[in-house]
C-alpha positions in Angstrom: 88.8 90.4 174.5 92.3 92.6 174.0 95.0 92.8 176.5 94.2 96.0 178.4 96.9 98.1 177.8 98.9 99.1 181.2 101.7 102.4 181.9 103.3 100.3 184.7 106.9 99.2 184.1 109.5 97.9 186.3 111.2 100.8 188.8 114.4 101.1 186.0 111.1 101.8 182.6 109.8 104.0 185.4 112.5 106.3 185.8 113.8 106.1 181.9 109.8 107.6 181.3 110.6 110.2 184.4 113.9 111.0 183.0 112.4 112.1 179.3 108.9 113.3 181.3 111.4 115.9 182.5 113.0 116.5 180.1 109.6 117.5 178.4 108.9 120.1 180.9 111.7 121.7 180.3 111.4 121.9 176.8 108.1 122.8 176.4 108.1 126.4 178.4 111.3 127.2 176.9 109.6 127.2 173.4 106.6 129.3 174.5 109.2 131.9 175.9 111.3 131.8 173.4 108.7 132.9 170.9 107.8 136.0 173.3 111.5 136.6 173.8 112.2 136.8 169.4 114.0 139.0 167.8 112.2 142.6 169.5 113.3 144.8 168.1 114.8 143.2 165.2 113.0 143.1 161.2 109.2 141.1 160.3 111.1 137.8 158.2 108.1 136.3 156.5 106.6 133.2 158.0 105.4 130.2 156.9 101.6 129.6 156.8 99.7 127.7 158.7 98.5 124.9 158.9 101.4 124.0 156.5 101.7 119.8 154.5 104.6 118.0 153.2 105.1 114.9 152.5 105.8 112.0 150.5 104.8 109.2 148.3 107.3 106.1 147.5 105.7 103.7 144.5 107.2 100.6 143.4 106.3 98.2 141.0 109.2 94.8 142.0 109.0 91.3 140.0 111.2 88.7 141.9 112.5 85.5 140.2 114.4 82.8 142.6 115.1 80.8 139.6 117.6 78.4 141.6 117.9 76.4 145.1 118.8 74.3 147.1 115.0 73.6 148.5 112.9 73.5 145.0 109.8 75.0 147.2 112.0 78.0 147.0 111.8 78.7 143.3 109.1 81.4 142.4 107.9 84.2 140.9 107.3 87.3 143.4 104.9 90.3 141.2 103.9 92.7 143.6 103.9 96.2 144.8 104.0 99.0 147.5 103.2 102.1 148.7 104.7 104.2 151.1 102.9 107.9 152.2 104.2 110.3 154.6 102.5 113.5 155.6 103.7 115.5 158.3 101.7 118.8 159.2 102.0 121.6 161.2 99.8 123.1 163.3 102.0 125.3 164.6 105.1 126.7 165.1 107.0 123.8 167.1 104.1 121.6 167.5 103.3 118.7 164.0 101.8 116.1 163.2 102.8 112.9 161.7 101.0 110.3 159.6 102.3 107.8 157.8 100.4 105.0 155.6 102.0 101.4 153.8 100.3 98.9 151.4 102.1 96.2 150.9 102.1 92.1 151.0 101.2 91.4 154.7 100.7 87.7 154.6 103.2 85.0 153.9 102.5 83.1 150.8 102.3 79.2 150.6 105.4 77.4 150.1 105.4 76.6 145.9 103.3 78.9 144.8 103.8 82.1 142.8 102.6 85.3 143.9 101.2 88.2 141.9 99.7 91.3 144.4 99.0 88.6 146.7 98.2 89.9 150.1 98.5 93.1 150.5 97.3 95.4 153.3 97.2 98.7 154.5 98.2 100.2 157.6 99.4 102.6 160.1 103.0 102.3 160.9 103.3 106.1 162.3 101.1 108.7 164.0 102.7 110.6 166.3 102.4 114.7 167.6 105.8 116.3 167.1 107.3 119.1 169.4 109.9 121.2 169.0 111.9 123.9 170.7 115.8 125.1 170.3 117.6 121.7 169.7 115.0 119.1 171.3 112.3 117.4 169.6 109.6 115.3 171.3 107.5 112.8 169.9 105.0 111.1 171.7 102.5 108.0 170.1 103.1 105.3 167.4 106.9 105.8 165.5 109.7 104.1 164.5 112.3 104.4 167.6 116.4 104.7 166.6 118.5 102.1 166.4 120.8 101.4 163.7 120.5 102.4 160.0 121.8 99.5 157.9 117.8 99.0 157.6 117.3 102.4 155.4 120.8 102.7 154.3 122.6 100.2 152.6 123.0 100.6 148.7 121.6 97.9 146.5 117.9 96.1 145.9 118.5 93.5 148.1 121.1 95.4 150.4 119.4 96.2 153.4 117.6 92.7 154.3 119.0 91.2 157.1 119.8 94.7 158.8 115.9 94.5 158.1 115.5 92.0 161.0 116.4 94.8 164.1 114.5 97.5 162.2 112.5 98.9 165.6 109.3 100.3 163.5 105.6 100.4 164.6 106.3 101.4 167.9 104.1 103.3 170.9 105.9 105.6 173.0 107.7 109.0 173.7 111.6 109.8 172.1 113.2 113.3 172.4 116.1 114.1 170.0 118.7 116.6 171.4 121.6 118.5 168.8 124.5 119.0 170.9 126.0 120.7 168.3 129.4 120.8 166.7 132.1 119.1 168.4 135.8 117.2 167.5 133.5 114.2 167.1 131.5 116.0 164.4 127.3 117.2 165.0 125.9 115.4 167.4 122.8 114.4 168.1 121.7 112.6 171.1 118.3 110.7 171.1 116.8 109.2 173.5 113.3 106.5 173.5 111.0 104.2 175.9 108.2 102.9 174.4 106.4 99.4 173.0 105.1 97.1 170.2 101.7 98.8 169.3 99.1 95.9 169.7 95.7 98.8 169.5 94.1 98.7 166.0 96.7 100.4 164.0 98.9 96.6 164.4 95.8 95.8 162.4 95.7 96.1 158.3 93.0 96.9 155.8 91.7 94.5 152.9 93.9 91.9 154.0 94.6 92.1 157.3 97.6 90.2 159.2 96.0 89.9 162.2 96.1 92.4 165.9 98.9 92.2 168.0 98.1 90.8 171.2 100.6 90.5 174.7 100.0 86.2 173.9 102.0 86.6 170.7 105.0 86.9 173.1 108.5 88.6 171.8 110.6 91.2 173.4 109.0 94.5 173.6 105.7 93.6 173.8 104.9 94.0 177.0 102.6 96.9 177.5 104.6 98.8 179.6 107.1 101.4 178.7 110.0 99.3 180.3 112.2 99.0 176.7 114.1 101.5 175.6 116.9 102.7 173.1 119.6 105.4 173.1 121.1 106.6 170.4 124.3 109.3 168.8 124.5 110.0 165.5 127.0 112.2 164.0 127.7 114.2 160.4 130.4 116.8 159.9 133.3 115.5 160.9 136.2 118.0 161.0 138.6 117.1 158.5 136.6 114.0 157.2 134.2 115.1 154.4 130.8 113.4 153.6 131.1 111.5 156.6 129.1 110.1 159.2 128.8 107.5 161.9 125.7 106.2 164.2 125.9 104.4 167.7 123.1 102.7 170.1 122.0 100.5 172.3 118.4 99.1 173.3 116.9 96.9 176.0 113.7 95.2 174.8 111.6 93.3 177.9 110.4 89.9 177.8 107.1 89.3 176.5 104.5 86.7 177.3 106.4 82.4 177.5 109.6 84.7 176.4 113.1 83.1 178.2 115.1 86.2 178.1 114.9 90.2 177.8 116.9 91.5 174.8 120.0 94.2 174.3 122.0 94.8 171.6 124.6 97.2 170.7 125.3 99.1 166.9 127.4 100.8 166.0 127.9 102.5 161.7 128.7 104.5 159.0 128.4 106.5 156.0 131.4 108.2 153.8 130.1 109.8 150.7 133.5 111.0 147.7 133.2 112.9 144.6 135.4 110.8 142.9 135.0 113.0 140.0 132.6 115.6 138.7 130.1 113.2 137.2 131.1 110.2 139.6 129.5 109.8 143.3 130.5 107.0 145.9 129.1 106.6 148.8 130.6 103.1 151.1 128.1 102.4 154.5 129.2 99.6 156.4 127.4 98.6 160.0 127.6 95.7 163.3 125.0 94.7 165.8 125.5 92.5 168.4 122.2 90.9 170.3 121.8 89.3 173.3 118.2 87.2 174.4 118.1 87.9 170.4 114.0 88.0 170.0 113.6 86.6 173.5 115.5 84.1 173.4 118.4 83.0 175.2 120.3 83.2 171.6 123.0 85.6 171.2 122.9 87.4 166.8 125.5 89.1 165.3 124.9 91.1 162.3 127.8 92.3 159.7 126.8 94.8 156.8 128.2 97.1 154.2 128.2 98.3 150.7 128.7 100.7 148.1 126.8 102.9 145.6 128.2 104.4 142.7 125.9 107.6 140.6 127.1 108.8 137.5 124.9 111.6 136.6 120.7 109.3 135.6 123.3 105.5 136.0 124.0 103.7 139.7 125.2 100.8 140.6 125.5 99.2 144.1 126.5 96.3 145.3 126.6 94.9 148.7 127.0 92.0 151.5 124.5 91.1 154.1 126.4 88.0 157.0 124.1 87.1 160.3 125.3 84.8 162.8 122.8 83.2 164.9 124.5 81.2 168.3 121.6 79.5 169.5 121.3 78.5 173.3 120.4 74.8 172.5 123.4 74.1 170.4 124.7 75.0 167.3 124.2 78.3 165.1 123.1 79.3 161.4 125.8 81.6 159.7 124.4 83.2 156.7 124.9 85.7 153.9 123.7 87.6 151.4 125.6 88.6 148.4 124.1 91.2 145.6 124.5 94.0 142.7 122.3 95.9 141.0 122.0 98.9 138.6 119.5 101.1 137.1 118.9 104.3 135.4 116.4 106.8 136.5 114.5 109.2 133.4 114.2 112.8 134.0 110.5 112.3 135.5 112.2 110.4 137.8 111.0 106.5 137.6 113.9 104.7 138.0 114.7 101.4 136.4 116.7 99.2 138.3 118.0 95.7 138.0 119.3 93.0 140.3 120.7 89.8 141.4 122.0 88.2 144.7 122.4 84.7 146.4 122.2 84.2 150.1 122.6 81.3 152.0 119.7 80.8 155.1 119.8 77.9 157.7 122.1 76.4 155.2 119.8 76.4 151.7 121.6 78.4 148.9 118.9 80.2 146.4 119.7 82.6 143.6 117.5 85.8 142.4 116.6 88.2 139.9 114.6 90.8 139.9 113.2 94.3 138.8 111.9 97.4 140.5 110.1 100.4 138.8 110.4 102.8 141.9 109.2 107.2 141.5 108.9 109.7 144.7 106.5 111.6 144.7 107.2 115.0 146.8 104.4 117.8 148.5 
C-alpha cells in the first residue's frame, strides 16, 4: 500500500501556505472585477479565441564517448535521445492548464557497458492549473518551483551538469508570482512556493518504469506535507545596464524519512547579453549556490557555475566551467570540476548540430568526453 499524502505540516509551513492562499483569495476576485470594469467605453479590441492551445516540442539525438578516464569502467559510448513536450491550454482569460511530458533515459546503465537508447521512459513532469490577474500569477499542481537558473541557462552542451543537482523539479504544491514593476534595480518579479516531492502515479514512467516515489525513499523535500518552500526575486531591464538580469533565491526543504537534517539553500546569479558587433552577440552567465543539510544529510555544498556564449548568424560557440565542493559531516570533502567547450551551426530548417568536449573530475576521478548533438524545437 502506498503512503497516504497528508496536507498537514509544521506551524511555519501552515502559516506560509495560509499566506499564499490568502493572496489567491484576493487575486481571483480581482480578476472577475477587472473583467466587469474593463474599458466600458473604449473601442473593442480583437479577442483571442478560447480554448487557445500553444506549446513546443524539443527533440534531441545525442552521442557521448568517454574516451579517457582514471576509472576504466567509465570509458563507454552512450547514444540516446530525448523529447520534451510543453503544452499550455488557455481555457478562458486568466485561466490555463499546463502540461509537460518528457521522454528520456530513466534507468542507470551497468558499469563499463555501452548504452544505445537504453532505459527510455516517458513521464509527466508538469501538470497544473494557472490563474493570472494583473501582476499576479498563481500555479497549483505539479510544477518546478523557482530556485536558481544555472541548471537551465548556462551555455554549452555540458554547461548545466553540476547545477542540475539543485534544480527543483516534479514537485506538488502551489506557487505565486507577483510583478512588482520598475525599480532602480530593474523590473522585479517576486515568487513564493510551497510544495513536496511528487509521490503520486505521475512519479512513475511508461515504457521503462523508473518506479514510484514513496516516503520510505527519504530525501529532503519528500515529506508529503507543504512544509517545503522557496522564495525568489528576479530582475530585468536594469536602468543603465542593457541586457542585464539577475536572480536571488532561498529554499528550505524539510528532512525526509531517515534523513539527518533539513536543507537550507541560497542562490544568486546573473546574465549579461551584449551585441559586440552587428553580427556578433555575447552572453555571460554566472551563479553561486550554497547549502547546509544538503540532500537531508549533515553536509554542506557549494556550487559555482559560469559560462560564455557567442552567436554569429547561424554559428555559435560556448565555454563553461562548473565547480562543486561538498564538505562531509563525517570528515573529508569532494572538490569536483567540469570544463567544457562546444560549438555548432543552426540550419534554416531549425536543426542545430553541435559538437563538444568536456573534462570532469568527480570524487578524484578525471574523465574526458566528446559528444555530438542534433536538436530541433517545434513551436505550435
